[in-house]
C-alpha positions as protocol buffer text, in pm:
chain_id: "A"
residue {
  index: 1
  type: MET
  ca { x: 24797 y: 29487 z: -16531 }
}
residue {
  index: 2
  type: GLU
  ca { x: 24723 y: 29880 z: -16423 }
}
residue {
  index: 3
  type: LYS
  ca { x: 24411 y: 30104 z: -16596 }
}
residue {
  index: 4
  type: ARG
  ca { x: 24657 y: 30324 z: -16822 }
}
residue {
  index: 5
  type: SER
  ca { x: 24826 y: 29999 z: -16959 }
}
residue {
  index: 6
  type: ILE
  ca { x: 24519 y: 29898 z: -17051 }
}
residue {
  index: 7
  type: TRP
  ca { x: 24401 y: 30160 z: -17212 }
}
residue {
  index: 8
  type: LYS
  ca { x: 24763 y: 30191 z: -17399 }
}
residue {
  index: 9
  type: GLN
  ca { x: 24679 y: 29845 z: -17560 }
}
residue {
  index: 10
  type: ILE
  ca { x: 24305 y: 29968 z: -17639 }
}
residue {
  index: 11
  type: ILE
  ca { x: 24444 y: 30245 z: -17802 }
}
residue {
  index: 12
  type: VAL
  ca { x: 24703 y: 30125 z: -17979 }
}
residue {
  index: 13
  type: PHE
  ca { x: 24488 y: 29872 z: -18129 }
}
residue {
  index: 14
  type: LEU
  ca { x: 24187 y: 30089 z: -18213 }
}
residue {
  index: 15
  type: ILE
  ca { x: 24331 y: 30415 z: -18370 }
}
residue {
  index: 16
  type: PRO
  ca { x: 24520 y: 30177 z: -18654 }
}
residue {
  index: 17
  type: CYS
  ca { x: 24264 y: 29948 z: -18703 }
}
residue {
  index: 18
  type: LEU
  ca { x: 23975 y: 30238 z: -18732 }
}
residue {
  index: 19
  type: VAL
  ca { x: 24202 y: 30485 z: -18957 }
}
residue {
  index: 20
  type: ILE
  ca { x: 24294 y: 30171 z: -19175 }
}
residue {
  index: 21
  type: SER
  ca { x: 23956 y: 29976 z: -19210 }
}
residue {
  index: 22
  type: ASN
  ca { x: 23786 y: 30291 z: -19355 }
}
residue {
  index: 23
  type: ILE
  ca { x: 24041 y: 30374 z: -19603 }
}
residue {
  index: 24
  type: LEU
  ca { x: 24008 y: 30025 z: -19760 }
}
residue {
  index: 25
  type: TRP
  ca { x: 23615 y: 30076 z: -19663 }
}
residue {
  index: 26
  type: TYR
  ca { x: 23604 y: 30388 z: -19881 }
}
residue {
  index: 27
  type: LEU
  ca { x: 23834 y: 30238 z: -20131 }
}
residue {
  index: 28
  type: GLY
  ca { x: 23610 y: 29929 z: -20167 }
}
residue {
  index: 29
  type: TYR
  ca { x: 23284 y: 30183 z: -20198 }
}
residue {
  index: 30
  type: SER
  ca { x: 23410 y: 30440 z: -20414 }
}
residue {
  index: 31
  type: ASN
  ca { x: 23431 y: 30241 z: -20708 }
}
residue {
  index: 32
  type: GLN
  ca { x: 23227 y: 29924 z: -20684 }
}
residue {
  index: 33
  type: THR
  ca { x: 23305 y: 29846 z: -21057 }
}
residue {
  index: 34
  type: SER
  ca { x: 23671 y: 29760 z: -20972 }
}
residue {
  index: 35
  type: ASP
  ca { x: 23802 y: 29407 z: -20966 }
}
residue {
  index: 36
  type: ASN
  ca { x: 23987 y: 29542 z: -20650 }
}
residue {
  index: 37
  type: SER
  ca { x: 23675 y: 29657 z: -20476 }
}
residue {
  index: 38
  type: MET
  ca { x: 23541 y: 29297 z: -20299 }
}
residue {
  index: 39
  type: MET
  ca { x: 23921 y: 29267 z: -20203 }
}
residue {
  index: 40
  type: PHE
  ca { x: 23925 y: 29606 z: -20022 }
}
residue {
  index: 41
  type: VAL
  ca { x: 23594 y: 29497 z: -19847 }
}
residue {
  index: 42
  type: MET
  ca { x: 23722 y: 29183 z: -19708 }
}
residue {
  index: 43
  type: LEU
  ca { x: 24054 y: 29336 z: -19591 }
}
residue {
  index: 44
  type: ALA
  ca { x: 23852 y: 29569 z: -19426 }
}
residue {
  index: 45
  type: GLY
  ca { x: 23665 y: 29323 z: -19274 }
}
residue {
  index: 46
  type: PHE
  ca { x: 23971 y: 29135 z: -19122 }
}
residue {
  index: 47
  type: ALA
  ca { x: 24148 y: 29391 z: -18996 }
}
residue {
  index: 48
  type: PRO
  ca { x: 24036 y: 29406 z: -18636 }
}
residue {
  index: 49
  type: ALA
  ca { x: 24138 y: 28997 z: -18642 }
}
residue {
  index: 50
  type: VAL
  ca { x: 24508 y: 29082 z: -18803 }
}
residue {
  index: 51
  type: LEU
  ca { x: 24567 y: 29350 z: -18575 }
}
residue {
  index: 52
  type: ALA
  ca { x: 24489 y: 29180 z: -18267 }
}
residue {
  index: 53
  type: LEU
  ca { x: 24641 y: 28819 z: -18330 }
}
residue {
  index: 54
  type: VAL
  ca { x: 24957 y: 29050 z: -18430 }
}
residue {
  index: 55
  type: ILE
  ca { x: 24917 y: 29256 z: -18118 }
}
residue {
  index: 56
  type: THR
  ca { x: 24917 y: 28932 z: -17884 }
}
residue {
  index: 57
  type: LYS
  ca { x: 25195 y: 28774 z: -18089 }
}
residue {
  index: 58
  type: VAL
  ca { x: 25410 y: 29092 z: -18045 }
}
residue {
  index: 59
  type: THR
  ca { x: 25335 y: 29116 z: -17687 }
}
residue {
  index: 60
  type: LYS
  ca { x: 25394 y: 28726 z: -17632 }
}
residue {
  index: 61
  type: GLU
  ca { x: 25052 y: 28729 z: -17513 }
}
residue {
  index: 62
  type: GLY
  ca { x: 24934 y: 28457 z: -17680 }
}
residue {
  index: 63
  type: TRP
  ca { x: 24623 y: 28370 z: -17884 }
}
residue {
  index: 64
  type: ASN
  ca { x: 24473 y: 28124 z: -17599 }
}
residue {
  index: 65
  type: ASN
  ca { x: 24229 y: 28395 z: -17472 }
}
residue {
  index: 66
  type: LEU
  ca { x: 24069 y: 28564 z: -17775 }
}
residue {
  index: 67
  type: GLY
  ca { x: 23821 y: 28274 z: -17830 }
}
residue {
  index: 68
  type: ILE
  ca { x: 23912 y: 28070 z: -18084 }
}
residue {
  index: 69
  type: ALA
  ca { x: 23831 y: 27773 z: -17969 }
}
residue {
  index: 70
  type: PHE
  ca { x: 23504 y: 27602 z: -18093 }
}
residue {
  index: 71
  type: ASN
  ca { x: 23370 y: 27494 z: -17731 }
}
residue {
  index: 72
  type: ILE
  ca { x: 23098 y: 27300 z: -17903 }
}
residue {
  index: 73
  type: LYS
  ca { x: 23027 y: 27066 z: -17588 }
}
residue {
  index: 74
  type: LYS
  ca { x: 23037 y: 27326 z: -17375 }
}
residue {
  index: 75
  type: GLY
  ca { x: 22847 y: 27597 z: -17604 }
}
residue {
  index: 76
  type: TRP
  ca { x: 22625 y: 27408 z: -17787 }
}
residue {
  index: 77
  type: LYS
  ca { x: 22300 y: 27553 z: -17657 }
}
residue {
  index: 78
  type: MET
  ca { x: 22460 y: 27929 z: -17762 }
}
residue {
  index: 79
  type: TYR
  ca { x: 22560 y: 27737 z: -18092 }
}
residue {
  index: 80
  type: LEU
  ca { x: 22141 y: 27685 z: -18137 }
}
residue {
  index: 81
  type: LEU
  ca { x: 22048 y: 28010 z: -17986 }
}
residue {
  index: 82
  type: SER
  ca { x: 22285 y: 28214 z: -18229 }
}
residue {
  index: 83
  type: ILE
  ca { x: 22122 y: 27974 z: -18527 }
}
residue {
  index: 84
  type: LEU
  ca { x: 21737 y: 27995 z: -18444 }
}
residue {
  index: 85
  type: GLY
  ca { x: 21697 y: 28307 z: -18220 }
}
residue {
  index: 86
  type: THR
  ca { x: 21893 y: 28496 z: -18457 }
}
residue {
  index: 87
  type: THR
  ca { x: 21696 y: 28393 z: -18759 }
}
residue {
  index: 88
  type: ALA
  ca { x: 21388 y: 28458 z: -18592 }
}
residue {
  index: 89
  type: LEU
  ca { x: 21467 y: 28764 z: -18442 }
}
residue {
  index: 90
  type: ALA
  ca { x: 21645 y: 28914 z: -18717 }
}
residue {
  index: 91
  type: TYR
  ca { x: 21334 y: 28909 z: -18965 }
}
residue {
  index: 92
  type: LEU
  ca { x: 21083 y: 29012 z: -18739 }
}
residue {
  index: 93
  type: ALA
  ca { x: 21138 y: 29374 z: -18825 }
}
residue {
  index: 94
  type: ASP
  ca { x: 20960 y: 29279 z: -19196 }
}
residue {
  index: 95
  type: PRO
  ca { x: 20615 y: 29111 z: -19050 }
}
residue {
  index: 96
  type: LEU
  ca { x: 20616 y: 29417 z: -18782 }
}
residue {
  index: 97
  type: MET
  ca { x: 20704 y: 29684 z: -19106 }
}
residue {
  index: 98
  type: MET
  ca { x: 20392 y: 29532 z: -19280 }
}
residue {
  index: 99
  type: LEU
  ca { x: 20157 y: 29568 z: -18984 }
}
residue {
  index: 100
  type: ILE
  ca { x: 20210 y: 29931 z: -18930 }
}
residue {
  index: 101
  type: PHE
  ca { x: 20260 y: 30058 z: -19249 }
}
residue {
  index: 102
  type: PRO
  ca { x: 20036 y: 29832 z: -19445 }
}
residue {
  index: 103
  type: GLU
  ca { x: 20012 y: 30118 z: -19731 }
}
residue {
  index: 104
  type: GLU
  ca { x: 20330 y: 30164 z: -19753 }
}
residue {
  index: 105
  type: ILE
  ca { x: 20451 y: 29828 z: -19734 }
}
residue {
  index: 106
  type: SER
  ca { x: 20222 y: 29636 z: -20005 }
}
residue {
  index: 107
  type: SER
  ca { x: 20355 y: 29826 z: -20311 }
}
residue {
  index: 108
  type: THR
  ca { x: 20663 y: 29684 z: -20254 }
}
residue {
  index: 109
  type: PHE
  ca { x: 20642 y: 29349 z: -20100 }
}
residue {
  index: 110
  type: THR
  ca { x: 20768 y: 29042 z: -20261 }
}
residue {
  index: 111
  type: LEU
  ca { x: 20854 y: 28734 z: -20136 }
}
residue {
  index: 112
  type: PRO
  ca { x: 21172 y: 28577 z: -20183 }
}
residue {
  index: 113
  type: GLN
  ca { x: 21269 y: 28347 z: -20491 }
}
residue {
  index: 114
  type: ILE
  ca { x: 21429 y: 28009 z: -20453 }
}
residue {
  index: 115
  type: LYS
  ca { x: 21736 y: 28109 z: -20605 }
}
residue {
  index: 116
  type: ASP
  ca { x: 21750 y: 28455 z: -20330 }
}
residue {
  index: 117
  type: ILE
  ca { x: 21728 y: 28183 z: -20073 }
}
residue {
  index: 118
  type: VAL
  ca { x: 22059 y: 27988 z: -20221 }
}
residue {
  index: 119
  type: PHE
  ca { x: 22212 y: 28296 z: -20284 }
}
residue {
  index: 120
  type: ALA
  ca { x: 22172 y: 28436 z: -19964 }
}
residue {
  index: 121
  type: MET
  ca { x: 22329 y: 28071 z: -19837 }
}
residue {
  index: 122
  type: LEU
  ca { x: 22625 y: 28129 z: -20062 }
}
residue {
  index: 123
  type: ILE
  ca { x: 22655 y: 28487 z: -19904 }
}
residue {
  index: 124
  type: GLY
  ca { x: 22605 y: 28371 z: -19546 }
}
residue {
  index: 125
  type: THR
  ca { x: 22896 y: 28132 z: -19570 }
}
residue {
  index: 126
  type: ALA
  ca { x: 23151 y: 28435 z: -19670 }
}
residue {
  index: 127
  type: CYS
  ca { x: 23004 y: 28658 z: -19427 }
}
residue {
  index: 128
  type: LEU
  ca { x: 23032 y: 28385 z: -19129 }
}
residue {
  index: 129
  type: ILE
  ca { x: 23417 y: 28371 z: -19240 }
}
residue {
  index: 130
  type: GLU
  ca { x: 23445 y: 28754 z: -19251 }
}
residue {
  index: 131
  type: CYS
  ca { x: 23219 y: 28808 z: -18932 }
}
residue {
  index: 132
  type: LEU
  ca { x: 23475 y: 28579 z: -18752 }
}
residue {
  index: 133
  type: GLY
  ca { x: 23776 y: 28844 z: -18821 }
}
residue {
  index: 134
  type: GLU
  ca { x: 23543 y: 29114 z: -18678 }
}
residue {
  index: 135
  type: GLU
  ca { x: 23462 y: 28930 z: -18358 }
}
residue {
  index: 136
  type: LEU
  ca { x: 23790 y: 28795 z: -18316 }
}
residue {
  index: 137
  type: GLY
  ca { x: 23895 y: 29148 z: -18297 }
}
residue {
  index: 138
  type: TRP
  ca { x: 23610 y: 29334 z: -18130 }
}
residue {
  index: 139
  type: ILE
  ca { x: 23474 y: 29091 z: -17895 }
}
residue {
  index: 140
  type: GLY
  ca { x: 23789 y: 28848 z: -17860 }
}
residue {
  index: 141
  type: TYR
  ca { x: 24055 y: 29126 z: -17817 }
}
residue {
  index: 142
  type: LEU
  ca { x: 23923 y: 29477 z: -17733 }
}
residue {
  index: 143
  type: PHE
  ca { x: 23607 y: 29364 z: -17516 }
}
residue {
  index: 144
  type: PRO
  ca { x: 23774 y: 29237 z: -17279 }
}
residue {
  index: 145
  type: ARG
  ca { x: 24001 y: 29516 z: -17209 }
}
residue {
  index: 146
  type: LEU
  ca { x: 23722 y: 29747 z: -17241 }
}
residue {
  index: 147
  type: GLU
  ca { x: 23525 y: 29542 z: -16965 }
}
residue {
  index: 148
  type: LYS
  ca { x: 23842 y: 29544 z: -16704 }
}
residue {
  index: 149
  type: VAL
  ca { x: 23832 y: 29946 z: -16733 }
}
residue {
  index: 150
  type: MET
  ca { x: 23438 y: 30026 z: -16755 }
}
residue {
  index: 151
  type: GLY
  ca { x: 23250 y: 29731 z: -16653 }
}
residue {
  index: 152
  type: THR
  ca { x: 23027 y: 29451 z: -16888 }
}
residue {
  index: 153
  type: ILE
  ca { x: 22727 y: 29740 z: -16975 }
}
residue {
  index: 154
  type: PRO
  ca { x: 22922 y: 30035 z: -17013 }
}
residue {
  index: 155
  type: ALA
  ca { x: 23185 y: 29828 z: -17224 }
}
residue {
  index: 156
  type: CYS
  ca { x: 22922 y: 29707 z: -17441 }
}
residue {
  index: 157
  type: ALA
  ca { x: 22779 y: 30050 z: -17521 }
}
residue {
  index: 158
  type: ALA
  ca { x: 23095 y: 30144 z: -17605 }
}
residue {
  index: 159
  type: LEU
  ca { x: 23198 y: 29863 z: -17810 }
}
residue {
  index: 160
  type: GLY
  ca { x: 22884 y: 29932 z: -18011 }
}
residue {
  index: 161
  type: THR
  ca { x: 22948 y: 30284 z: -18064 }
}
residue {
  index: 162
  type: ILE
  ca { x: 23308 y: 30170 z: -18169 }
}
residue {
  index: 163
  type: ARG
  ca { x: 23175 y: 29937 z: -18441 }
}
residue {
  index: 164
  type: ALA
  ca { x: 22950 y: 30159 z: -18595 }
}
residue {
  index: 165
  type: ILE
  ca { x: 23233 y: 30462 z: -18611 }
}
residue {
  index: 166
  type: TRP
  ca { x: 23444 y: 30154 z: -18781 }
}
residue {
  index: 167
  type: HIS
  ca { x: 23187 y: 30190 z: -19069 }
}
residue {
  index: 168
  type: ILE
  ca { x: 23195 y: 30546 z: -19184 }
}
residue {
  index: 169
  type: GLY
  ca { x: 23411 y: 30461 z: -19456 }
}
residue {
  index: 170
  type: ILE
  ca { x: 23107 y: 30282 z: -19589 }
}
residue {
  index: 171
  type: LEU
  ca { x: 22812 y: 30575 z: -19445 }
}
residue {
  index: 172
  type: PHE
  ca { x: 22967 y: 30787 z: -19742 }
}
residue {
  index: 173
  type: PHE
  ca { x: 22784 y: 30618 z: -19981 }
}
residue {
  index: 174
  type: MET
  ca { x: 22480 y: 30571 z: -19830 }
}
residue {
  index: 175
  type: GLU
  ca { x: 22173 y: 30799 z: -19941 }
}
residue {
  index: 176
  type: TYR
  ca { x: 22116 y: 30920 z: -19586 }
}
residue {
  index: 177
  type: PRO
  ca { x: 22449 y: 30869 z: -19410 }
}
residue {
  index: 178
  type: VAL
  ca { x: 22345 y: 31043 z: -19085 }
}
residue {
  index: 179
  type: VAL
  ca { x: 21998 y: 30848 z: -19043 }
}
residue {
  index: 180
  type: SER
  ca { x: 22217 y: 30541 z: -19114 }
}
residue {
  index: 181
  type: PHE
  ca { x: 22466 y: 30642 z: -18851 }
}
residue {
  index: 182
  type: ILE
  ca { x: 22265 y: 30683 z: -18595 }
}
residue {
  index: 183
  type: GLU
  ca { x: 22085 y: 30354 z: -18680 }
}
residue {
  index: 184
  type: LEU
  ca { x: 22354 y: 30183 z: -18716 }
}
residue {
  index: 185
  type: MET
  ca { x: 22493 y: 30276 z: -18370 }
}
residue {
  index: 186
  type: LEU
  ca { x: 22200 y: 30155 z: -18183 }
}
residue {
  index: 187
  type: SER
  ca { x: 22171 y: 29822 z: -18343 }
}
residue {
  index: 188
  type: ASN
  ca { x: 22489 y: 29733 z: -18249 }
}
residue {
  index: 189
  type: ILE
  ca { x: 22510 y: 29924 z: -17851 }
}
residue {
  index: 190
  type: PHE
  ca { x: 22165 y: 29668 z: -17865 }
}
residue {
  index: 191
  type: LEU
  ca { x: 22313 y: 29343 z: -18039 }
}
residue {
  index: 192
  type: GLN
  ca { x: 22647 y: 29401 z: -17791 }
}
residue {
  index: 193
  type: LEU
  ca { x: 22472 y: 29241 z: -17528 }
}
residue {
  index: 194
  type: PHE
  ca { x: 22328 y: 28956 z: -17692 }
}
residue {
  index: 195
  type: MET
  ca { x: 22659 y: 28874 z: -17827 }
}
residue {
  index: 196
  type: ILE
  ca { x: 22867 y: 28914 z: -17514 }
}
residue {
  index: 197
  type: TYR
  ca { x: 22625 y: 28694 z: -17358 }
}
residue {
  index: 198
  type: MET
  ca { x: 22668 y: 28418 z: -17598 }
}
residue {
  index: 199
  type: PHE
  ca { x: 23058 y: 28483 z: -17604 }
}
residue {
  index: 200
  type: LYS
  ca { x: 23096 y: 28445 z: -17211 }
}
residue {
  index: 201
  type: LYS
  ca { x: 22863 y: 28145 z: -17177 }
}
residue {
  index: 202
  type: SER
  ca { x: 23068 y: 27959 z: -17454 }
}
residue {
  index: 203
  type: GLY
  ca { x: 23381 y: 28116 z: -17463 }
}
residue {
  index: 204
  type: SER
  ca { x: 23392 y: 28087 z: -17796 }
}
residue {
  index: 205
  type: LEU
  ca { x: 23368 y: 28370 z: -18084 }
}
residue {
  index: 206
  type: PHE
  ca { x: 23201 y: 28117 z: -18309 }
}
residue {
  index: 207
  type: PRO
  ca { x: 22843 y: 28188 z: -18202 }
}
residue {
  index: 208
  type: CYS
  ca { x: 22893 y: 28559 z: -18247 }
}
residue {
  index: 209
  type: SER
  ca { x: 23025 y: 28518 z: -18570 }
}
residue {
  index: 210
  type: ILE
  ca { x: 22732 y: 28273 z: -18647 }
}
residue {
  index: 211
  type: SER
  ca { x: 22441 y: 28530 z: -18543 }
}
residue {
  index: 212
  type: HIS
  ca { x: 22637 y: 28857 z: -18700 }
}
residue {
  index: 213
  type: GLY
  ca { x: 22643 y: 28647 z: -19018 }
}
residue {
  index: 214
  type: ILE
  ca { x: 22272 y: 28568 z: -19001 }
}
residue {
  index: 215
  type: SER
  ca { x: 22154 y: 28879 z: -18934 }
}
residue {
  index: 216
  type: ASN
  ca { x: 22405 y: 29028 z: -19211 }
}
residue {
  index: 217
  type: LEU
  ca { x: 22135 y: 28855 z: -19475 }
}
residue {
  index: 218
  type: LEU
  ca { x: 21865 y: 29048 z: -19379 }
}
residue {
  index: 219
  type: PRO
  ca { x: 21917 y: 29317 z: -19621 }
}
residue {
  index: 220
  type: ILE
  ca { x: 21877 y: 29034 z: -19915 }
}
residue {
  index: 221
  type: PHE
  ca { x: 21518 y: 29001 z: -19779 }
}
residue {
  index: 222
  type: LEU
  ca { x: 21418 y: 29368 z: -19721 }
}
residue {
  index: 223
  type: VAL
  ca { x: 21014 y: 29400 z: -19866 }
}
residue {
  index: 224
  type: TYR
  ca { x: 21011 y: 29777 z: -19840 }
}
residue {
  index: 225
  type: GLU
  ca { x: 21207 y: 30079 z: -20026 }
}
residue {
  index: 226
  type: LYS
  ca { x: 21468 y: 30204 z: -19859 }
}
residue {
  index: 227
  type: SER
  ca { x: 21373 y: 30572 z: -19963 }
}
residue {
  index: 228
  type: TRP
  ca { x: 21088 y: 30513 z: -19824 }
}
residue {
  index: 229
  type: TYR
  ca { x: 21249 y: 30354 z: -19472 }
}
residue {
  index: 230
  type: TYR
  ca { x: 21501 y: 30684 z: -19435 }
}
residue {
  index: 231
  type: THR
  ca { x: 21175 y: 30939 z: -19475 }
}
residue {
  index: 232
  type: SER
  ca { x: 21098 y: 30870 z: -19165 }
}
residue {
  index: 233
  type: VAL
  ca { x: 21170 y: 30829 z: -18782 }
}
residue {
  index: 234
  type: ALA
  ca { x: 20902 y: 30604 z: -18718 }
}
residue {
  index: 235
  type: PRO
  ca { x: 21027 y: 30304 z: -18931 }
}
residue {
  index: 236
  type: MET
  ca { x: 21388 y: 30322 z: -18799 }
}
residue {
  index: 237
  type: VAL
  ca { x: 21210 y: 30324 z: -18478 }
}
residue {
  index: 238
  type: VAL
  ca { x: 21014 y: 29983 z: -18578 }
}
residue {
  index: 239
  type: SER
  ca { x: 21353 y: 29808 z: -18727 }
}
residue {
  index: 240
  type: LEU
  ca { x: 21529 y: 29843 z: -18366 }
}
residue {
  index: 241
  type: LEU
  ca { x: 21232 y: 29645 z: -18193 }
}
residue {
  index: 242
  type: PRO
  ca { x: 21384 y: 29336 z: -18242 }
}
residue {
  index: 243
  type: ALA
  ca { x: 21758 y: 29452 z: -18176 }
}
residue {
  index: 244
  type: LEU
  ca { x: 21584 y: 29594 z: -17858 }
}
residue {
  index: 245
  type: ILE
  ca { x: 21464 y: 29193 z: -17808 }
}
residue {
  index: 246
  type: PHE
  ca { x: 21823 y: 29091 z: -17861 }
}
residue {
  index: 247
  type: ALA
  ca { x: 21957 y: 29335 z: -17593 }
}
residue {
  index: 248
  type: ALA
  ca { x: 21708 y: 29226 z: -17312 }
}
residue {
  index: 249
  type: PHE
  ca { x: 21747 y: 28864 z: -17348 }
}
residue {
  index: 250
  type: GLY
  ca { x: 22128 y: 28962 z: -17293 }
}
residue {
  index: 251
  type: PHE
  ca { x: 22081 y: 29168 z: -17023 }
}
residue {
  index: 252
  type: PHE
  ca { x: 21868 y: 28928 z: -16817 }
}
residue {
  index: 253
  type: GLY
  ca { x: 22100 y: 28623 z: -16951 }
}
residue {
  index: 254
  type: LEU
  ca { x: 22446 y: 28787 z: -16818 }
}
residue {
  index: 255
  type: LYS
  ca { x: 22273 y: 28901 z: -16486 }
}
residue {
  index: 256
  type: ARG
  ca { x: 22085 y: 28561 z: -16441 }
}
residue {
  index: 257
  type: ASN
  ca { x: 22423 y: 28361 z: -16480 }
}
residue {
  index: 258
  type: GLY
  ca { x: 22633 y: 28636 z: -16261 }
}
residue {
  index: 259
  type: LEU
  ca { x: 22782 y: 28747 z: -16553 }
}
residue {
  index: 260
  type: ILE
  ca { x: 22807 y: 29151 z: -16549 }
}
residue {
  index: 261
  type: GLU
  ca { x: 23112 y: 29250 z: -16450 }
}
residue {
  index: 262
  type: LYS
  ca { x: 23232 y: 29583 z: -16264 }
}
residue {
  index: 263
  type: PRO
  ca { x: 23560 y: 29759 z: -16337 }
}
residue {
  index: 264
  type: SER
  ca { x: 23802 y: 29520 z: -16236 }
}
residue {
  index: 265
  type: VAL
  ca { x: 24122 y: 29767 z: -16233 }
}
residue {
  index: 266
  type: ILE
  ca { x: 24061 y: 30143 z: -16078 }
}
residue {
  index: 267
  type: GLN
  ca { x: 24455 y: 30235 z: -16014 }
}
residue {
  index: 268
  type: SER
  ca { x: 24688 y: 30369 z: -16269 }
}
residue {
  index: 269
  type: ASP
  ca { x: 25027 y: 30317 z: -16326 }
}
residue {
  index: 270
  type: ASN
  ca { x: 25114 y: 30637 z: -16121 }
}
residue {
  index: 271
  type: CYS
  ca { x: 24919 y: 30601 z: -15818 }
}
residue {
  index: 272
  type: ASP
  ca { x: 25028 y: 30443 z: -15514 }
}
residue {
  index: 273
  type: PRO
  ca { x: 24791 y: 30128 z: -15465 }
}
residue {
  index: 274
  type: THR
  ca { x: 24911 y: 30180 z: -15065 }
}
């Protein structure tokens, strides 16, 4: 398949995904008291998966290459890494905040209650299902195509940026949307390396979905006021340190296992291959 054809596949998937999802995000967050709010949010989360499944069905590519298989025997280490590693690193930011900004944290710090932990587990189960919908579209369908035309590392950066743009419909309702977007974009770029490493090693989307679901629980245990966090660049930088650890681990894992690929298609459809 030529480069132009792959770009067509990317665009056909990406434009409707970004447009439809951001409309649904906006509808869901613009009236959070509505009974339909959660429905819109869930639909937005599943939009990448639905589009990927529909496109691959229409083009007769099939679903075998989307990473839907569990592959537990091959990827059990990645399952453990997704649970233990993500849990440890996702909450590393809070102790760092307490050490670096003790005065700001001391007035707002509270330990999570048992009910909070139980609630987080329930939300986490729902997150896992929704995150599988996201990863099926982003990593199962879009990433392999970006990797063919860009190479592994640039494709991770591109996918992280795309995923931040995918959340613009939510950022309208954030108190500091610009800062939120920058943090979201950087954290997504860093985390893609870690998730792509797990995806390539396991051949499955499920470790990525588990990791994503766990990292989404972090706000439930937030130990500092958001208003303080967004008044300075320093807290944002500190909060990105765990993501940098994720990125380093993913990068060296990919490199050590020979999983970093260069662009595999360079010819366009109207070029003479000779």
